Structure formats: structure tokens, C-alpha cells
N, CA, C and O atoms as a MOPAC input file, in Angstrom:
PM7 MOZYME 1SCF
protein

 N      1.87500 1    -7.25600 1    -9.26200 1
 C      1.38800 1    -8.53700 1    -8.79400 1
 C      0.16500 1    -8.90300 1    -9.64800 1
 O     -0.96500 1    -8.55800 1    -9.30600 1
 N      0.40100 1    -9.59200 1   -10.73900 1
 C     -0.66000 1    -9.87900 1   -11.71500 1
 C     -1.89000 1   -10.57300 1   -11.13800 1
 O     -3.00300 1   -10.35800 1   -11.61800 1
 N     -1.70000 1   -11.39400 1   -10.12300 1
 C     -2.82500 1   -12.11300 1    -9.51500 1
 C     -3.41400 1   -11.36300 1    -8.33000 1
 O     -4.28600 1   -11.89000 1    -7.63900 1
 N     -2.95600 1   -10.15200 1    -8.08700 1
 C     -3.43600 1    -9.37000 1    -6.96000 1
 C     -2.58100 1    -9.59700 1    -5.72900 1
 O     -1.67700 1   -10.43200 1    -5.72600 1
 N     -2.87600 1    -8.85200 1    -4.69800 1
 C     -2.13200 1    -8.93400 1    -3.44400 1
 C     -3.09700 1    -9.27600 1    -2.32600 1
 O     -4.11800 1    -8.61000 1    -2.15100 1
 N     -2.77700 1   -10.30300 1    -1.57900 1
 C     -3.59500 1   -10.68400 1    -0.44100 1
 C     -3.41300 1    -9.66100 1     0.67700 1
 O     -2.35700 1    -9.03800 1     0.79300 1
 N     -4.43500 1    -9.49700 1     1.48600 1
 C     -4.33800 1    -8.61000 1     2.63800 1
 C     -3.20300 1    -9.06200 1     3.53000 1
 O     -3.09000 1   -10.24700 1     3.84700 1
 N     -2.35900 1    -8.12400 1     3.93800 1
 C     -1.23400 1    -8.44200 1     4.79500 1
 C      0.00900 1    -8.89500 1     4.06000 1
 O      1.08200 1    -8.99900 1     4.65500 1
 N     -0.12500 1    -9.16700 1     2.76500 1
 C      1.02000 1    -9.59100 1     1.96100 1
 C      1.82200 1    -8.36500 1     1.53200 1
 O      1.24900 1    -7.37200 1     1.08400 1
 N      3.11600 1    -8.43100 1     1.66400 1
 C      3.98000 1    -7.32100 1     1.26500 1
 C      4.01000 1    -7.22500 1    -0.25800 1
 O      4.13700 1    -8.23600 1    -0.94800 1
 N      3.89400 1    -6.02700 1    -0.76600 1
 C      3.95800 1    -5.81900 1    -2.21200 1
 C      5.36000 1    -6.16000 1    -2.70200 1
 O      6.35100 1    -5.75000 1    -2.09800 1
 N      5.43900 1    -6.90600 1    -3.78900 1
 C      6.74500 1    -7.30900 1    -4.31200 1
 C      7.50500 1    -6.12800 1    -4.92500 1
 O      8.69500 1    -6.23700 1    -5.22100 1
 N      6.81900 1    -5.01400 1    -5.11100 1
 C      7.47200 1    -3.84200 1    -5.69300 1
 C      8.07400 1    -2.90900 1    -4.64400 1
 O      8.63400 1    -1.87300 1    -5.00200 1
 N      7.97200 1    -3.25100 1    -3.36200 1
 C      8.57800 1    -2.42100 1    -2.32400 1
 C     10.05300 1    -2.77700 1    -2.17200 1
 O     10.42100 1    -3.94900 1    -2.08700 1
 N     10.88300 1    -1.74700 1    -2.14100 1
 C     12.30800 1    -1.95600 1    -1.90800 1
 C     12.52400 1    -2.24600 1    -0.42600 1
 O     11.58400 1    -2.16800 1     0.36500 1
 N     13.74200 1    -2.57500 1    -0.05100 1
 C     14.04300 1    -2.86400 1     1.35200 1
 C     13.77900 1    -1.67100 1     2.25900 1
 O     13.51600 1    -1.84000 1     3.44900 1
 N     13.85100 1    -0.44600 1     1.69400 1
 C     13.55900 1     0.74600 1     2.50100 1
 C     12.12700 1     1.23900 1     2.28300 1
 O     11.82100 1     2.41000 1     2.50500 1
 N     11.24700 1     0.31400 1     1.84000 1
 C      9.80100 1     0.54500 1     1.69000 1
 C      9.43500 1     1.60600 1     0.65000 1
 O      8.41900 1     2.28600 1     0.79300 1
 N     10.24500 1     1.74700 1    -0.38000 1
 C      9.91900 1     2.67300 1    -1.46300 1
 C      9.39900 1     1.88700 1    -2.65300 1
 O      9.90300 1     0.81000 1    -2.97400 1
 N      8.37600 1     2.44400 1    -3.30600 1
 C      7.79100 1     1.78700 1    -4.47100 1
 C      8.77200 1     1.83300 1    -5.63700 1
 O      9.23200 1     2.90500 1    -6.03200 1
 N      9.08500 1     0.67000 1    -6.18100 1
 C     10.01300 1     0.58800 1    -7.30100 1
 C      9.35000 1     0.92700 1    -8.62900 1
 O     10.02900 1     1.03900 1    -9.65000 1
 N      8.01600 1     1.09100 1    -8.62400 1
 C      7.28700 1     1.44700 1    -9.83800 1
 C      6.81900 1     2.89400 1    -9.83500 1
 O      6.18900 1     3.34300 1   -10.79300 1
 N      7.11800 1     3.62700 1    -8.77200 1
 C      6.64700 1     5.00800 1    -8.66000 1
 C      7.11400 1     5.81700 1    -9.86900 1
 O      8.29900 1     5.83600 1   -10.20500 1
 N      6.14500 1     6.49000 1   -10.52100 1
 C      6.45700 1     7.31900 1   -11.68000 1
 C      6.60900 1     6.56100 1   -12.97500 1
 O      6.88500 1     7.16800 1   -14.01000 1
 N      6.43800 1     5.25100 1   -12.95100 1
 C      6.57800 1     4.43800 1   -14.16800 1
 C      5.20000 1     4.10400 1   -14.72500 1
 O      4.24200 1     3.96300 1   -13.96500 1
 N      5.09100 1     3.97600 1   -16.04700 1
 C      3.78700 1     3.70900 1   -16.66000 1
 C      3.17300 1     2.37600 1   -16.25200 1
 O      1.95200 1     2.22500 1   -16.31100 1
 N      3.97400 1     1.42200 1   -15.84700 1
 C      3.42900 1     0.10900 1   -15.45400 1
 C      2.91400 1     0.06500 1   -14.02400 1
 O      2.46100 1    -0.98200 1   -13.56200 1
 N      2.97700 1     1.17900 1   -13.32700 1
 C      2.43400 1     1.23400 1   -11.96300 1
 C      0.93300 1     0.94600 1   -12.01300 1
 O      0.22300 1     1.54600 1   -12.82100 1
 N      0.43400 1     0.03500 1   -11.16100 1
 C     -0.98600 1    -0.34800 1   -11.20000 1
 C     -1.92400 1     0.83500 1   -10.92500 1
 O     -1.59000 1     1.75100 1   -10.17300 1
 N     -3.09000 1     0.79000 1   -11.54700 1
 C     -4.06500 1     1.87500 1   -11.38900 1
 C     -4.51400 1     2.03200 1    -9.94600 1
 O     -4.80900 1     3.14600 1    -9.51200 1
 N     -4.57200 1     0.93400 1    -9.19100 1
 C     -4.97700 1     1.05000 1    -7.78200 1
 C     -3.97700 1     1.90600 1    -7.01000 1
 O     -4.36400 1     2.66500 1    -6.12200 1
 N     -2.71200 1     1.78700 1    -7.34200 1
 C     -1.68500 1     2.60100 1    -6.68000 1
 C     -1.78300 1     4.06000 1    -7.13000 1
 O     -1.58100 1     4.97800 1    -6.33500 1
 N     -2.09300 1     4.26100 1    -8.39600 1
 C     -2.24300 1     5.62300 1    -8.90800 1
 C     -3.43600 1     6.32800 1    -8.28700 1
 O     -3.45700 1     7.55500 1    -8.19400 1
 N     -4.42900 1     5.55700 1    -7.86300 1
 C     -5.65600 1     6.15400 1    -7.32700 1
 C     -5.50800 1     6.63000 1    -5.87800 1
 O     -6.37900 1     7.33400 1    -5.36600 1
 N     -4.42500 1     6.25500 1    -5.22700 1
 C     -4.21600 1     6.66000 1    -3.83600 1
 C     -3.51700 1     8.01200 1    -3.81500 1
 O     -2.38000 1     8.15100 1    -4.26600 1
 N     -4.22100 1     9.00300 1    -3.28200 1
 C     -3.65100 1    10.34800 1    -3.17900 1
 C     -3.14300 1    10.55900 1    -1.75700 1
 O     -3.93100 1    10.50400 1    -0.81300 1
 N     -1.85300 1    10.79700 1    -1.58200 1
 C     -1.32500 1    10.99600 1    -0.23400 1
 C     -1.94200 1    12.20500 1     0.45300 1
 O     -2.25600 1    13.21100 1    -0.18400 1
 N     -2.10600 1    12.08700 1     1.74900 1
 C     -2.64200 1    13.18400 1     2.55600 1
 C     -1.96400 1    13.12400 1     3.92200 1
 O     -1.34900 1    12.11500 1     4.26800 1
 N     -2.07400 1    14.18300 1     4.68500 1
 C     -1.48300 1    14.18500 1     6.02600 1
 C     -2.12000 1    13.09100 1     6.88000 1
 O     -1.44100 1    12.44400 1     7.67800 1
 N     -3.43400 1    12.88700 1     6.70900 1
 C     -4.12700 1    11.83200 1     7.45700 1
 C     -3.51700 1    10.46900 1     7.15100 1
 O     -3.33000 1     9.65100 1     8.05200 1
 N     -3.21100 1    10.22700 1     5.88700 1
 C     -2.67800 1     8.94000 1     5.45800 1
 C     -1.19400 1     8.79100 1     5.81200 1
 O     -0.78300 1     7.75400 1     6.33300 1
 N     -0.41800 1     9.78700 1     5.54000 1
 C      1.03800 1     9.67600 1     5.69000 1
 C      1.54600 1    10.02600 1     7.07600 1
 O      2.58900 1     9.52800 1     7.49800 1
 N      0.81600 1    10.88200 1     7.79400 1
 C      1.28300 1    11.30700 1     9.09500 1
 C      2.55100 1    12.14000 1     8.96700 1
 O      2.84700 1    12.69200 1     7.90700 1
 N      3.27200 1    12.21700 1    10.03900 1
 C      4.51700 1    12.97900 1    10.02500 1
 C      5.73800 1    12.07700 1    10.15300 1
 O      6.87200 1    12.53300 1    10.00200 1
 N      5.50600 1    10.80700 1    10.42800 1
 C      6.58700 1     9.83300 1    10.58700 1
 C      6.24100 1     8.58900 1     9.77100 1
 O      5.06100 1     8.28100 1     9.60100 1
 N      7.24800 1     7.86600 1     9.26000 1
 C      6.97000 1     6.67200 1     8.45200 1
 C      6.06900 1     5.64800 1     9.14400 1
 O      5.23200 1     5.02900 1     8.48700 1
 N      6.22500 1     5.45800 1    10.46300 1
 C      5.41000 1     4.45200 1    11.15800 1
 C      3.92600 1     4.79700 1    11.09100 1
 O      3.08500 1     3.89800 1    11.10700 1
 N      3.58600 1     6.10200 1    11.01500 1
 C      2.18000 1     6.50400 1    10.93500 1
 C      1.57500 1     6.07700 1     9.60200 1
 O      0.42400 1     5.64300 1     9.55700 1
 N      2.33200 1     6.19400 1     8.52600 1
 C      1.85200 1     5.75800 1     7.21800 1
 C      1.65500 1     4.24600 1     7.18700 1
 O      0.66300 1     3.75700 1     6.64400 1
 N      2.60000 1     3.50400 1     7.77000 1
 C      2.48000 1     2.04600 1     7.82200 1
 C      1.25600 1     1.65200 1     8.63100 1
 O      0.51900 1     0.75200 1     8.22500 1
 N      1.02200 1     2.30000 1     9.76100 1
 C     -0.15000 1     1.99700 1    10.58300 1
 C     -1.42300 1     2.26800 1     9.80600 1
 O     -2.35600 1     1.46700 1     9.86600 1
 N     -1.49000 1     3.38100 1     9.07300 1
 C     -2.68400 1     3.71900 1     8.28700 1
 C     -2.94700 1     2.62900 1     7.25300 1
 O     -4.08800 1     2.19900 1     7.08200 1
 N     -1.90200 1     2.18100 1     6.56600 1
 C     -2.07200 1     1.13800 1     5.55300 1
 C     -2.49600 1    -0.18600 1     6.17700 1
 O     -3.34700 1    -0.88200 1     5.62300 1
 N     -1.91900 1    -0.54100 1     7.31500 1
 C     -2.30800 1    -1.78400 1     7.99400 1
 C     -3.76400 1    -1.72900 1     8.45400 1
 O     -4.49600 1    -2.71100 1     8.33300 1
 N     -4.17900 1    -0.57700 1     8.98000 1
 C     -5.57800 1    -0.41300 1     9.40000 1
 C     -6.51900 1    -0.51700 1     8.20200 1
 O     -7.59000 1    -1.11500 1     8.30400 1
 N     -6.12500 1     0.06300 1     7.06900 1
 C     -6.94300 1    -0.01300 1     5.85500 1
 C     -7.06200 1    -1.45900 1     5.38000 1
 O     -8.15000 1    -1.90900 1     5.02000 1
 N     -5.95600 1    -2.17900 1     5.38000 1
 C     -6.00500 1    -3.58600 1     4.98000 1
 C     -6.91200 1    -4.39500 1     5.90200 1
 O     -7.69700 1    -5.22400 1     5.44100 1
 N     -6.79900 1    -4.15100 1     7.20200 1
 C     -7.63700 1    -4.87600 1     8.16500 1
 C     -9.11500 1    -4.57900 1     7.92200 1
 O     -9.95000 1    -5.48300 1     7.95700 1
 N     -9.43200 1    -3.30700 1     7.67500 1
 C    -10.82200 1    -2.90400 1     7.47400 1
 C    -11.41100 1    -3.43600 1     6.17100 1
 O    -12.63000 1    -3.54600 1     6.04500 1
 N    -10.55800 1    -3.76700 1     5.20000 1
 C    -11.06600 1    -4.22000 1     3.89800 1
 C    -10.82100 1    -5.69700 1     3.64000 1
 O    -11.07700 1    -6.18200 1     2.53700 1
 N    -10.33000 1    -6.41900 1     4.63800 1
 C    -10.09600 1    -7.85500 1     4.48400 1
 C    -11.43600 1    -8.58700 1     4.52300 1
 O    -12.21100 1    -8.40900 1     5.46300 1
 N    -11.71600 1    -9.41000 1     3.50700 1
 C    -12.96800 1   -10.17100 1     3.54100 1
 C    -13.01800 1   -11.10100 1     4.75200 1
 O    -12.00600 1   -11.68300 1     5.14100 1
 N    -14.18600 1   -11.23100 1     5.33300 1
 C    -14.37900 1   -12.13600 1     6.45900 1
 C    -14.50200 1   -13.55400 1     5.89600 1
 O    -15.46900 1   -13.87200 1     5.20400 1
 N    -13.53400 1   -14.38600 1     6.19200 1
 C    -13.50100 1   -15.73800 1     5.62900 1
 C    -13.99100 1   -16.80700 1     6.59800 1
 O    -13.59800 1   -17.96800 1     6.48400 1
 N    -14.83900 1   -16.43300 1     7.54600 1
 C    -15.34600 1   -17.39500 1     8.52400 1
 C    -16.42800 1   -18.26400 1     7.93600 1
 O    -16.96600 1   -19.13000 1     8.62400 1

């Protein structure tokens, strides 16, 4: 996403089953490369990882009031 991704916007590189289509490819953005998976982040079920990412987006969304 050359212009960046807005908070809450789905990444255009996610497949229908929520897998990164750039994983392991040299064109993968540096911000994605900087995220190191952990049990805290990924949990034990897919919904836990999604919740962690949504909470992170909410916590880092600029206040536009």
C-alpha cells in the first residue's frame, strides 16, 4: 500500500483466508518485517491474533477530534 494503510483498513495484501501474500518476498514492507510474532501477539487461536491487531490499531489511531 504505497500511500500507507489507514487504521481499520484491511491490508490489500491479505488473502481471503487472512494470509499475507507478500510473506517471504523481498517487496514485503519493512513495517511488516519489524513485527516479530509472539504468543502474546498470536495467542493460540486465530481470533486472538486478530483481536491483538485490532487493539493495537485502536491504541495507535491518531485522535482526529
